[in-house]
N, C-alpha and C positions, 0 to 999 in steps of 0.2 A: 567203562569197564576196560576198554582197550588201553587207555592211559595208565590204569592201575597195573595191568599186565606188563606194559612197557617199562614202567617205573621199577617193578620187581626185577625184570630181566636186567636192566641197566644197573640196579643196585647190586645184584648178585655178581654180575660181571666185574664191577668195580671193586667188590670185596675180594673176589678170587684172583684177579690178575696180579696184584702186588704179592699176594701170598705165594702163588705158584712161581713167580719170578724170583723171589727171595730164596725159596727152597731149591729151585733149579740152579741158581748161582751159588748157593751155599754148598751144594753137593760138589761142585767143580772146584771151588775154593781158589782157583787161579784167576778167575775172571773178576773184574771190578764190577761193582754194582752200577748198573747203567742209569742214565737219567730217566729212562722210561718208567722205572719203578717209582722214582720220586714224583714224576708227573702223574702216574697212576694213583698214587696216594693222595696227591693234591686234588685231583679230580674226584676221588672218592670222598674226601672231606667236603668239597664244594657241593656235590650232589647230596651228601648226607645232611648238610645244613639246609638245603632246599627242602628235602623231605621232612626234616625235623620241624622247620618253621611252618610249612604248609599244613602238615597234619597236626602239629601242636596247636595251631590256631583253630582248626576244626574241633579238636578235643576241648579247647577252652570255651569257644563261643558257639559251637554247633549244637543242634538238637540231637537227642538220642538216636533218632532215625538217620540223620546225616552221618553221625559217627559210625553206625553199623553199616550203612550203605557204602561209605567211602573207605571202609577198612582203615580208618585213621589211626587206630592204636597200633595195628601191625606195622603200618608204614612208618609211624613215628619211631618204632623200635628198629626198623630197617635203617632209617636215617641215623639214629644214634649209634648203631653198630658200624656204619660206614665211617662216621666221625671218629669213633674210638679206634677202630682198626687203622685208619689212615694216620692218625696221630701216633699210634704205637709203632708203625713201620717207619715213619719219619724219625721218631726218637731212637729206634734201633739203628737206623742208618747213621744218625748223628753220633751216637756212641761209638759205632764202628769207625767212623771217620776220625774222631778224636783219638781213639786208641791207636789207629795206624799212624797218626801224626806224632804221638808220644813215643811209640816204639820204633819209629823210623830212625835208622842210624844217621848221625850227622856226617856231612861230606868231609873227607879228609883234605885239609888245605896244605899239606906238606909238599 
């Protein structure tokens, strides 16, 4: 039970950290997106894959009692949400980087 609570806390923290950082940086607009948001998203994806695989295997091969006892379905969806949100934030950061590179004025060589 303690591991389940710890997994939920880590999952929620990894879900909320990149979101709050993007919102905080987006409000200021002058700050560049830091590497911590990227690493937070990557950690969210990795932890999501861990939850997804661990609980997906329990859903596939576990008995009904094991599934209910381990809350496998809920944790499976926590893992899936971590993966989706992490990929979404990385995609948004990549689009922002590309748009900055496209709109950046060329240096004047005169």
